[in-house]
C-alpha positions in Angstrom: 0.0 0.0 0.0 1.2 3.5 -0.8 2.3 5.7 2.0 0.4 9.1 1.5 1.2 12.4 3.0 -1.4 15.3 2.9 0.3 18.6 3.5 -2.6 20.9 4.4 -2.5 24.7 3.5 1.2 25.3 4.0 0.8 28.8 2.3 2.5 32.0 2.7 -0.6 33.7 4.4 -0.7 31.0 7.0 2.8 31.2 8.0 3.6 33.4 11.1 5.7 33.2 14.3 3.1 30.6 15.5 3.5 28.3 12.5 7.0 28.7 11.3 8.3 25.8 13.5 5.6 23.5 12.1 6.7 24.5 8.5 10.3 23.6 9.4 9.2 20.3 10.8 7.3 19.5 7.7 10.3 20.4 5.5 12.3 17.9 7.6 9.6 15.3 7.2 9.4 15.7 3.4 13.2 15.6 3.2 13.1 12.3 4.9 11.6 10.6 1.8 9.3 8.5 3.9 6.3 9.1 1.8 5.6 7.6 -1.7 3.0 10.3 -2.4 2.5 13.9 -1.4 -0.8 15.6 -1.8 -0.7 19.4 -0.9 -3.8 21.5 -0.4 -4.2 25.1 -1.2 -7.0 27.1 0.4 -8.5 30.1 -1.4 -10.8 32.7 0.1 -13.2 34.7 -2.2 -15.1 37.8 -1.7 -18.6 36.8 -0.5 -17.5 33.4 0.8 -18.7 32.1 4.1 -15.3 33.1 5.6 -15.8 36.6 4.3 -19.6 36.9 5.0 -19.9 35.0 8.2 -16.5 35.6 10.0 -15.5 39.0 8.3 -12.2 37.1 7.5 -10.4 38.6 4.5 -7.3 36.6 4.6 -6.0 34.5 1.7 -7.6 36.8 -1.0 -4.3 38.0 -2.3 -2.3 35.8 -4.7 0.8 36.1 -2.7 -0.9 34.8 0.4 -2.3 31.8 -1.5 1.2 30.7 -2.6 2.4 27.3 -1.3 5.9 27.4 0.4 8.4 26.6 -2.2 9.4 23.3 -0.7 5.8 22.0 -0.6 5.6 22.8 -4.4 8.9 20.9 -4.9 7.6 17.8 -3.2 3.9 17.7 -4.0 2.9 15.1 -6.5 -0.4 17.1 -6.9 -2.1 20.2 -5.4 -5.8 20.2 -4.5 -7.3 23.6 -4.4 -10.2 24.3 -2.1 -12.3 27.1 -0.7 -13.4 25.1 2.4 -11.9 23.8 5.6 -11.8 20.2 4.3 -9.9 19.1 1.3 -11.9 15.9 1.0 -13.7 16.5 -2.2 -14.0 14.6 -5.6 -10.5 15.8 -6.8 -8.8 14.6 -3.5 -10.5 11.3 -3.6 -9.5 10.8 -7.3 -6.0 11.8 -6.5 -5.9 9.1 -3.6 -7.2 6.5 -6.0 -4.7 7.4 -8.7 -1.7 7.2 -6.2 -3.0 4.1 -4.4 -5.0 2.1 -6.8 -7.9 2.3 -4.5 -8.8 4.2 -1.3 -6.0 3.7 1.2 -6.5 2.4 4.7 -4.7 5.5 6.3 -3.4 8.8 5.3 -1.0 11.0 7.3 -1.9 14.7 7.8 0.3 17.6 8.5 -0.1 21.3 8.1 -2.3 24.1 9.3 -4.7 25.2 11.0 -5.1 22.3 13.6 -8.3 23.8 14.8 -9.9 24.2 11.3 -8.6 22.5 8.1 -6.6 19.7 9.7 -9.6 18.9 12.1 -12.2 19.1 9.2 -10.1 16.9 6.9 -9.3 14.4 9.6 -13.0 14.0 10.4 -14.0 13.7 6.8 -11.4 10.9 6.3 -12.5 9.2 9.5 -16.2 9.3 8.3 -15.0 7.6 5.0 -13.4 4.8 6.9 -9.9 6.1 6.2 -7.7 6.3 9.3 -6.2 9.9 9.5 -2.8 9.8 11.3 -1.9 13.3 12.7 1.8 14.0 13.4 1.5 16.4 16.3 4.8 18.1 15.7 3.8 18.9 12.1 0.4 20.6 12.8 -0.2 24.0 14.2 -2.4 27.0 14.1 -1.9 30.4 12.9 -4.2 31.5 15.7 -1.6 30.2 18.2 -1.1 27.7 20.9 -4.6 27.9 22.4 -6.2 27.3 19.0 -3.8 24.4 18.2 -4.4 22.8 21.7 -8.2 23.1 21.2 -7.8 21.4 17.8 -5.7 18.6 19.2 -8.2 18.2 22.0 -11.0 17.8 19.5 -8.9 15.5 17.2 -8.3 13.2 20.0 -12.0 13.0 21.0 -13.2 12.9 17.3 -10.7 10.4 15.6 -9.1 8.8 18.6 -5.9 9.6 20.5 -4.3 6.5 18.9 -4.2 8.3 15.7 -2.1 11.0 17.1 1.7 10.6 16.7 3.7 13.1 18.7 7.0 13.2 16.8 7.5 13.0 13.1 10.6 10.8 13.8 8.4 8.2 15.1 5.5 8.5 12.7 3.7 5.3 11.9 2.7 4.8 8.2 1.3 2.0 6.1 4.0 1.0 3.7 
């Protein structure tokens, strides 16, 4: 079985002093060559979106904010664009099947934000019967530690603490 890594929204607009360490950890993880397929996601906000209308959040509207970090572009076998929290859509499912031959039993998730896009993607995968593995050292929140910890608490409750791996050096993956 293929070993799939999903890098969630590691984009210029989400990198700040609260997420730069996560980005560096993800770079190290990608450099390890541990994964046979890397799917990157790219969030785009739009005027009039729910993020704009309901949250008055105007981030990720400018092209420079939407850019993936260069090392993510380098390693990504494909990029899934999305305008929602979760990346689990028809394009994502088709990419998983293309890389794995069928839906995989598990997928490893890293990226930002723990309390939003990582959480939503993990729950969607869980509900499809695909085990989401979260590498805790490789997820974070641009909202800071409090948001990240809230996301981790919800992940443990929603998908099971057994699916959380603390250290990317000890990640467990289906090979």
